[in-house]
BAVO-121543 format. One record per residue (C-alpha): x, y, z negated. Coordinates in nm, 2 decimals. Each point is the difference from the previous one (the first is absolute). Example, Ala and Ser with C-alpha at 12.3 -4.5 7.8 and 13.67 -1.06 7.14 Angstrom:
2
<atom c1="1.23" c2="-0.45" c3="-0.78"/>
<atom c1="0.14" c2="0.34" c3="0.07"/>
% end
This chain:
312
<atom c1="-0.89" c2="2.38" c3="1.56"/>
<atom c1="-0.13" c2="-0.31" c3="0.16"/>
<atom c1="0.20" c2="-0.11" c3="0.31"/>
<atom c1="-0.09" c2="-0.24" c3="0.27"/>
<atom c1="0.21" c2="-0.31" c3="0.03"/>
<atom c1="0.26" c2="0.07" c3="0.27"/>
<atom c1="0.14" c2="-0.25" c3="0.24"/>
<atom c1="0.38" c2="-0.06" c3="0.01"/>
<atom c1="0.13" c2="0.20" c3="0.29"/>
<atom c1="0.26" c2="-0.15" c3="0.24"/>
<atom c1="0.35" c2="0.14" c3="-0.02"/>
<atom c1="-0.03" c2="0.10" c3="-0.37"/>
<atom c1="0.17" c2="-0.17" c3="-0.29"/>
<atom c1="-0.23" c2="-0.29" c3="-0.08"/>
<atom c1="-0.07" c2="-0.13" c3="-0.35"/>
<atom c1="0.17" c2="-0.33" c3="-0.11"/>
<atom c1="-0.07" c2="-0.21" c3="-0.31"/>
<atom c1="0.31" c2="0.00" c3="-0.22"/>
<atom c1="-0.11" c2="-0.32" c3="-0.19"/>
<atom c1="-0.32" c2="-0.17" c3="-0.12"/>
<atom c1="-0.12" c2="0.10" c3="-0.35"/>
<atom c1="-0.31" c2="0.11" c3="-0.18"/>
<atom c1="0.19" c2="0.05" c3="-0.33"/>
<atom c1="-0.06" c2="0.36" c3="-0.13"/>
<atom c1="0.33" c2="0.02" c3="-0.17"/>
<atom c1="0.19" c2="-0.10" c3="0.32"/>
<atom c1="-0.21" c2="0.25" c3="0.21"/>
<atom c1="0.07" c2="0.29" c3="-0.23"/>
<atom c1="0.37" c2="-0.09" c3="-0.02"/>
<atom c1="0.02" c2="0.00" c3="0.38"/>
<atom c1="-0.14" c2="0.35" c3="0.01"/>
<atom c1="0.22" c2="0.12" c3="-0.29"/>
<atom c1="0.31" c2="-0.14" c3="0.17"/>
<atom c1="-0.09" c2="0.19" c3="0.32"/>
<atom c1="-0.04" c2="0.33" c3="-0.18"/>
<atom c1="0.33" c2="-0.05" c3="-0.19"/>
<atom c1="0.18" c2="-0.07" c3="0.32"/>
<atom c1="-0.13" c2="0.33" c3="0.14"/>
<atom c1="-0.27" c2="-0.14" c3="0.23"/>
<atom c1="-0.36" c2="0.11" c3="0.02"/>
<atom c1="-0.26" c2="-0.25" c3="-0.11"/>
<atom c1="-0.38" c2="-0.02" c3="-0.04"/>
<atom c1="-0.22" c2="-0.20" c3="-0.24"/>
<atom c1="-0.32" c2="-0.14" c3="0.15"/>
<atom c1="-0.28" c2="-0.10" c3="-0.25"/>
<atom c1="-0.33" c2="-0.18" c3="0.06"/>
<atom c1="-0.25" c2="0.23" c3="-0.17"/>
<atom c1="-0.34" c2="-0.13" c3="0.12"/>
<atom c1="-0.14" c2="-0.33" c3="0.11"/>
<atom c1="-0.32" c2="-0.04" c3="0.20"/>
<atom c1="-0.13" c2="-0.35" c3="0.01"/>
<atom c1="0.27" c2="-0.27" c3="0.00"/>
<atom c1="0.37" c2="0.06" c3="-0.01"/>
<atom c1="0.32" c2="-0.21" c3="-0.01"/>
<atom c1="0.17" c2="0.21" c3="-0.27"/>
<atom c1="-0.12" c2="0.15" c3="-0.33"/>
<atom c1="-0.05" c2="0.37" c3="-0.06"/>
<atom c1="0.33" c2="0.17" c3="-0.07"/>
<atom c1="0.20" c2="-0.23" c3="0.24"/>
<atom c1="0.30" c2="0.19" c3="0.14"/>
<atom c1="0.25" c2="0.02" c3="0.28"/>
<atom c1="0.33" c2="0.20" c3="0.01"/>
<atom c1="0.12" c2="0.14" c3="0.33"/>
<atom c1="0.34" c2="0.15" c3="0.08"/>
<atom c1="0.06" c2="0.27" c3="0.26"/>
<atom c1="0.19" c2="-0.25" c3="0.22"/>
<atom c1="-0.32" c2="-0.22" c3="0.02"/>
<atom c1="0.10" c2="-0.27" c3="-0.24"/>
<atom c1="-0.28" c2="-0.09" c3="-0.23"/>
<atom c1="-0.12" c2="-0.25" c3="-0.26"/>
<atom c1="-0.32" c2="-0.09" c3="-0.18"/>
<atom c1="-0.35" c2="-0.07" c3="0.11"/>
<atom c1="-0.33" c2="0.19" c3="-0.01"/>
<atom c1="-0.19" c2="-0.27" c3="0.21"/>
<atom c1="0.06" c2="-0.35" c3="0.11"/>
<atom c1="0.27" c2="0.12" c3="0.24"/>
<atom c1="-0.22" c2="0.12" c3="0.28"/>
<atom c1="0.05" c2="0.37" c3="-0.04"/>
<atom c1="0.33" c2="0.04" c3="-0.18"/>
<atom c1="0.20" c2="0.09" c3="0.31"/>
<atom c1="-0.25" c2="0.27" c3="0.10"/>
<atom c1="-0.01" c2="0.13" c3="-0.36"/>
<atom c1="0.38" c2="0.02" c3="0.00"/>
<atom c1="-0.02" c2="0.21" c3="0.32"/>
<atom c1="-0.25" c2="0.23" c3="-0.17"/>
<atom c1="0.25" c2="0.04" c3="-0.29"/>
<atom c1="0.27" c2="0.09" c3="0.24"/>
<atom c1="-0.22" c2="0.26" c3="0.16"/>
<atom c1="-0.09" c2="0.14" c3="-0.34"/>
<atom c1="0.38" c2="0.03" c3="-0.08"/>
<atom c1="0.06" c2="0.18" c3="0.33"/>
<atom c1="-0.29" c2="0.24" c3="-0.06"/>
<atom c1="0.09" c2="0.06" c3="-0.37"/>
<atom c1="-0.37" c2="-0.05" c3="-0.10"/>
<atom c1="-0.17" c2="-0.28" c3="-0.18"/>
<atom c1="-0.30" c2="-0.17" c3="0.17"/>
<atom c1="-0.29" c2="-0.23" c3="-0.06"/>
<atom c1="-0.08" c2="-0.28" c3="0.25"/>
<atom c1="-0.29" c2="-0.23" c3="0.04"/>
<atom c1="-0.01" c2="-0.34" c3="0.16"/>
<atom c1="-0.28" c2="-0.24" c3="0.07"/>
<atom c1="-0.36" c2="0.05" c3="-0.11"/>
<atom c1="-0.11" c2="0.36" c3="-0.04"/>
<atom c1="0.29" c2="0.16" c3="0.20"/>
<atom c1="-0.13" c2="0.28" c3="0.22"/>
<atom c1="0.32" c2="-0.01" c3="0.21"/>
<atom c1="0.20" c2="-0.26" c3="0.20"/>
<atom c1="-0.08" c2="-0.33" c3="-0.17"/>
<atom c1="0.23" c2="-0.29" c3="-0.06"/>
<atom c1="-0.24" c2="-0.28" c3="-0.09"/>
<atom c1="0.09" c2="-0.18" c3="-0.32"/>
<atom c1="-0.04" c2="-0.38" c3="0.01"/>
<atom c1="-0.18" c2="0.01" c3="-0.34"/>
<atom c1="-0.27" c2="0.23" c3="0.16"/>
<atom c1="0.04" c2="0.27" c3="-0.26"/>
<atom c1="0.16" c2="0.34" c3="-0.01"/>
<atom c1="0.28" c2="0.17" c3="-0.19"/>
<atom c1="0.12" c2="0.35" c3="-0.08"/>
<atom c1="0.37" c2="0.07" c3="-0.05"/>
<atom c1="0.19" c2="0.31" c3="-0.13"/>
<atom c1="0.34" c2="0.07" c3="0.15"/>
<atom c1="0.22" c2="0.20" c3="-0.23"/>
<atom c1="0.33" c2="0.16" c3="0.10"/>
<atom c1="0.22" c2="-0.07" c3="-0.30"/>
<atom c1="0.17" c2="0.32" c3="-0.11"/>
<atom c1="0.17" c2="-0.12" c3="-0.32"/>
<atom c1="0.14" c2="-0.33" c3="-0.12"/>
<atom c1="-0.07" c2="0.07" c3="-0.37"/>
<atom c1="-0.36" c2="-0.13" c3="-0.01"/>
<atom c1="0.11" c2="-0.33" c3="0.16"/>
<atom c1="0.30" c2="-0.04" c3="-0.23"/>
<atom c1="-0.22" c2="0.07" c3="-0.31"/>
<atom c1="-0.23" c2="-0.29" c3="0.10"/>
<atom c1="0.29" c2="-0.23" c3="0.09"/>
<atom c1="0.17" c2="0.07" c3="-0.33"/>
<atom c1="-0.32" c2="-0.07" c3="-0.20"/>
<atom c1="-0.06" c2="-0.33" c3="0.19"/>
<atom c1="0.36" c2="-0.11" c3="-0.07"/>
<atom c1="-0.07" c2="0.06" c3="-0.37"/>
<atom c1="-0.32" c2="-0.20" c3="0.04"/>
<atom c1="-0.22" c2="0.29" c3="-0.05"/>
<atom c1="-0.31" c2="0.09" c3="0.21"/>
<atom c1="0.02" c2="0.32" c3="0.20"/>
<atom c1="-0.19" c2="0.19" c3="0.27"/>
<atom c1="0.02" c2="0.24" c3="0.29"/>
<atom c1="-0.26" c2="0.28" c3="0.04"/>
<atom c1="-0.04" c2="0.14" c3="0.35"/>
<atom c1="-0.18" c2="0.33" c3="0.07"/>
<atom c1="-0.10" c2="0.03" c3="0.37"/>
<atom c1="-0.09" c2="0.37" c3="-0.06"/>
<atom c1="0.34" c2="0.11" c3="-0.11"/>
<atom c1="0.18" c2="-0.29" c3="0.18"/>
<atom c1="0.19" c2="-0.09" c3="-0.33"/>
<atom c1="0.09" c2="-0.32" c3="-0.17"/>
<atom c1="0.08" c2="-0.03" c3="-0.37"/>
<atom c1="0.07" c2="-0.29" c3="-0.24"/>
<atom c1="-0.26" c2="-0.06" c3="-0.26"/>
<atom c1="-0.08" c2="-0.23" c3="-0.28"/>
<atom c1="-0.18" c2="-0.33" c3="0.03"/>
<atom c1="-0.35" c2="0.03" c3="0.14"/>
<atom c1="-0.25" c2="-0.17" c3="0.23"/>
<atom c1="0.06" c2="0.00" c3="0.38"/>
<atom c1="-0.25" c2="0.23" c3="0.17"/>
<atom c1="-0.12" c2="0.35" c3="0.05"/>
<atom c1="0.01" c2="0.24" c3="-0.30"/>
<atom c1="-0.17" c2="0.31" c3="0.11"/>
<atom c1="0.17" c2="0.10" c3="0.32"/>
<atom c1="0.32" c2="-0.19" c3="-0.07"/>
<atom c1="0.08" c2="-0.37" c3="0.07"/>
<atom c1="0.18" c2="-0.20" c3="-0.27"/>
<atom c1="0.19" c2="-0.32" c3="0.06"/>
<atom c1="0.07" c2="-0.21" c3="-0.31"/>
<atom c1="0.31" c2="-0.22" c3="-0.02"/>
<atom c1="0.05" c2="-0.29" c3="-0.23"/>
<atom c1="0.32" c2="-0.18" c3="-0.08"/>
<atom c1="0.07" c2="-0.33" c3="0.19"/>
<atom c1="-0.17" c2="-0.30" c3="-0.16"/>
<atom c1="0.25" c2="-0.17" c3="-0.23"/>
<atom c1="-0.02" c2="-0.37" c3="-0.04"/>
<atom c1="0.19" c2="-0.16" c3="-0.29"/>
<atom c1="0.03" c2="-0.38" c3="0.04"/>
<atom c1="0.11" c2="-0.18" c3="-0.32"/>
<atom c1="0.10" c2="-0.36" c3="0.02"/>
<atom c1="0.27" c2="-0.24" c3="0.13"/>
<atom c1="-0.25" c2="-0.22" c3="0.20"/>
<atom c1="-0.03" c2="-0.06" c3="0.37"/>
<atom c1="-0.33" c2="0.19" c3="-0.01"/>
<atom c1="0.18" c2="0.30" c3="-0.14"/>
<atom c1="0.27" c2="-0.01" c3="0.26"/>
<atom c1="-0.24" c2="-0.03" c3="0.29"/>
<atom c1="-0.24" c2="0.27" c3="-0.13"/>
<atom c1="0.29" c2="0.25" c3="-0.04"/>
<atom c1="0.11" c2="-0.07" c3="0.35"/>
<atom c1="-0.34" c2="0.05" c3="0.15"/>
<atom c1="-0.06" c2="0.31" c3="-0.21"/>
<atom c1="0.31" c2="0.16" c3="0.14"/>
<atom c1="-0.11" c2="-0.08" c3="0.35"/>
<atom c1="-0.33" c2="0.17" c3="-0.08"/>
<atom c1="0.18" c2="0.32" c3="-0.10"/>
<atom c1="-0.05" c2="-0.01" c3="-0.38"/>
<atom c1="0.27" c2="0.12" c3="-0.24"/>
<atom c1="0.10" c2="-0.34" c3="-0.13"/>
<atom c1="0.18" c2="-0.08" c3="-0.33"/>
<atom c1="0.08" c2="-0.35" c3="-0.11"/>
<atom c1="0.11" c2="-0.13" c3="-0.34"/>
<atom c1="0.02" c2="-0.31" c3="-0.21"/>
<atom c1="0.06" c2="0.21" c3="-0.31"/>
<atom c1="-0.23" c2="-0.02" c3="-0.30"/>
<atom c1="0.11" c2="0.33" c3="-0.14"/>
<atom c1="-0.31" c2="0.22" c3="-0.05"/>
<atom c1="0.21" c2="0.32" c3="-0.02"/>
<atom c1="0.14" c2="-0.06" c3="0.35"/>
<atom c1="-0.35" c2="-0.06" c3="0.13"/>
<atom c1="-0.14" c2="0.32" c3="-0.15"/>
<atom c1="0.25" c2="0.21" c3="0.20"/>
<atom c1="-0.14" c2="-0.12" c3="0.33"/>
<atom c1="-0.37" c2="-0.01" c3="-0.06"/>
<atom c1="-0.22" c2="0.30" c3="0.09"/>
<atom c1="-0.36" c2="0.03" c3="0.12"/>
<atom c1="0.10" c2="-0.06" c3="0.36"/>
<atom c1="0.15" c2="-0.33" c3="-0.09"/>
<atom c1="-0.12" c2="-0.36" c3="0.03"/>
<atom c1="0.15" c2="-0.26" c3="-0.24"/>
<atom c1="0.01" c2="-0.37" c3="0.10"/>
<atom c1="0.09" c2="-0.27" c3="-0.26"/>
<atom c1="0.09" c2="-0.30" c3="0.22"/>
<atom c1="0.13" c2="-0.23" c3="-0.27"/>
<atom c1="-0.08" c2="-0.36" c3="-0.06"/>
<atom c1="0.07" c2="0.06" c3="-0.37"/>
<atom c1="-0.27" c2="0.18" c3="-0.20"/>
<atom c1="0.24" c2="0.05" c3="-0.29"/>
<atom c1="0.25" c2="0.20" c3="0.22"/>
<atom c1="-0.27" c2="0.21" c3="0.16"/>
<atom c1="-0.19" c2="0.12" c3="-0.32"/>
<atom c1="0.25" c2="0.27" c3="-0.11"/>
<atom c1="0.00" c2="0.16" c3="0.35"/>
<atom c1="-0.38" c2="-0.05" c3="0.03"/>
<atom c1="-0.06" c2="0.20" c3="-0.32"/>
<atom c1="0.24" c2="0.26" c3="0.12"/>
<atom c1="-0.19" c2="0.04" c3="0.32"/>
<atom c1="-0.33" c2="0.03" c3="-0.18"/>
<atom c1="0.14" c2="0.28" c3="-0.21"/>
<atom c1="0.16" c2="0.18" c3="0.30"/>
<atom c1="-0.32" c2="0.03" c3="0.20"/>
<atom c1="0.10" c2="-0.10" c3="0.36"/>
<atom c1="-0.28" c2="-0.01" c3="0.25"/>
<atom c1="0.03" c2="-0.37" c3="0.05"/>
<atom c1="0.11" c2="-0.30" c3="-0.22"/>
<atom c1="0.00" c2="-0.35" c3="0.14"/>
<atom c1="0.11" c2="-0.32" c3="-0.15"/>
<atom c1="0.07" c2="-0.34" c3="0.15"/>
<atom c1="-0.18" c2="-0.31" c3="-0.12"/>
<atom c1="-0.32" c2="-0.20" c3="0.00"/>
<atom c1="-0.32" c2="0.09" c3="-0.18"/>
<atom c1="0.10" c2="-0.24" c3="-0.28"/>
<atom c1="0.34" c2="0.18" c3="-0.03"/>
<atom c1="-0.18" c2="0.33" c3="-0.01"/>
<atom c1="-0.23" c2="-0.12" c3="-0.29"/>
<atom c1="0.32" c2="-0.07" c3="-0.20"/>
<atom c1="0.13" c2="0.35" c3="0.10"/>
<atom c1="-0.32" c2="0.17" c3="-0.11"/>
<atom c1="0.01" c2="-0.18" c3="-0.33"/>
<atom c1="0.37" c2="0.10" c3="-0.06"/>
<atom c1="-0.07" c2="0.36" c3="0.08"/>
<atom c1="-0.32" c2="0.01" c3="-0.21"/>
<atom c1="0.21" c2="-0.14" c3="-0.29"/>
<atom c1="0.25" c2="0.28" c3="0.05"/>
<atom c1="-0.28" c2="0.26" c3="-0.04"/>
<atom c1="-0.09" c2="0.09" c3="0.36"/>
<atom c1="-0.36" c2="0.08" c3="0.07"/>
<atom c1="-0.22" c2="-0.18" c3="0.25"/>
<atom c1="0.00" c2="0.32" c3="0.21"/>
<atom c1="0.38" c2="0.01" c3="0.02"/>
<atom c1="0.03" c2="-0.37" c3="0.08"/>
<atom c1="-0.27" c2="0.03" c3="0.27"/>
<atom c1="0.25" c2="0.22" c3="0.19"/>
<atom c1="0.21" c2="-0.30" c3="0.08"/>
<atom c1="-0.07" c2="-0.16" c3="0.34"/>
<atom c1="0.03" c2="-0.37" c3="-0.06"/>
<atom c1="0.00" c2="-0.23" c3="0.18"/>
<atom c1="0.17" c2="0.27" c3="0.21"/>
<atom c1="-0.09" c2="0.07" c3="0.37"/>
<atom c1="-0.30" c2="0.05" c3="0.22"/>
<atom c1="-0.06" c2="-0.36" c3="0.09"/>
<atom c1="0.01" c2="-0.29" c3="-0.25"/>
<atom c1="0.24" c2="-0.29" c3="-0.02"/>
<atom c1="0.27" c2="0.13" c3="0.23"/>
<atom c1="0.25" c2="-0.27" c3="-0.08"/>
<atom c1="0.28" c2="0.08" c3="0.24"/>
<atom c1="0.23" c2="0.30" c3="-0.07"/>
<atom c1="-0.07" c2="0.19" c3="0.33"/>
<atom c1="-0.38" c2="-0.02" c3="-0.03"/>
<atom c1="0.02" c2="0.11" c3="-0.36"/>
<atom c1="0.22" c2="0.30" c3="0.10"/>
<atom c1="-0.25" c2="0.11" c3="0.26"/>
<atom c1="-0.29" c2="-0.05" c3="-0.23"/>
<atom c1="0.16" c2="0.20" c3="-0.29"/>
<atom c1="0.12" c2="0.29" c3="0.21"/>
<atom c1="-0.33" c2="0.03" c3="0.19"/>
<atom c1="-0.17" c2="0.03" c3="-0.34"/>
<atom c1="0.25" c2="0.27" c3="-0.11"/>
<atom c1="-0.06" c2="0.19" c3="0.32"/>
<atom c1="-0.38" c2="-0.02" c3="-0.04"/>
<atom c1="0.01" c2="0.12" c3="-0.36"/>
<atom c1="0.24" c2="0.28" c3="0.09"/>
<atom c1="-0.22" c2="0.11" c3="0.29"/>
<atom c1="-0.31" c2="0.01" c3="-0.22"/>
<atom c1="0.18" c2="0.19" c3="-0.27"/>
<atom c1="0.13" c2="0.27" c3="0.24"/>
<atom c1="-0.34" c2="0.03" c3="0.17"/>
<atom c1="-0.17" c2="0.06" c3="-0.33"/>
<atom c1="0.22" c2="0.29" c3="-0.09"/>
% end
């Protein structure tokens, strides 16, 4: 049932943000930990966007019965009110749907983006669906949650596209983007440091053992070859081409890349395979200092990853 957005009443337990995060795995873990500890918890999901919005469809918050919450469904302008709605839902024992911004027929909190959002608030009744998703993500496998407003049930499901499926809403979760940085250069060191700060799952190595590389590469992985030695990078580069990561980048000038292309062609790689390599790597050319290069490369990885997920 659609509810109006309520105001926080004085004298009642007020919501409080536990910590800042928009990471799906962290949000689900927060809710799962609450249930495991014997606390009630609710999962809030952004299920409709009208006009502009600060967060994508499927964005979530987790709210505990004591008012602590994490996650975002907007730019921060409605989260406290949403957490209060979740607390009210837990007190009533019934799920609810809430609208904010454009199109809301009830009390309206104006969103700065000028659009409108619809949220579902689900009282979590079992921890198993959350643990199933978390376990899959820890194994670097995609997973999903399927919420049925009619029956007020939540179940884990296989990988699928985020959105409405009939009368149910499905949220798809992908493993954290993994970035493997190969090389013993200053560029490799700085890029790994910046990638960690950006929240990527970062692995560094100066190994040229293809077998070791294969164990880490999956289709949610970006591989960066930041060597100044074409001879050392070629075995790993061929391994990356065979393993099908979503991104392969290699350090060097256009002249260096011409030599790389010739070497790979001589080893039997097709033009289509070789074209998958981003070289010179990064979104802007001739980034000659290590920090600019790191920003350039990681921005390119993020853009490719976003486009890939949006196309699913």
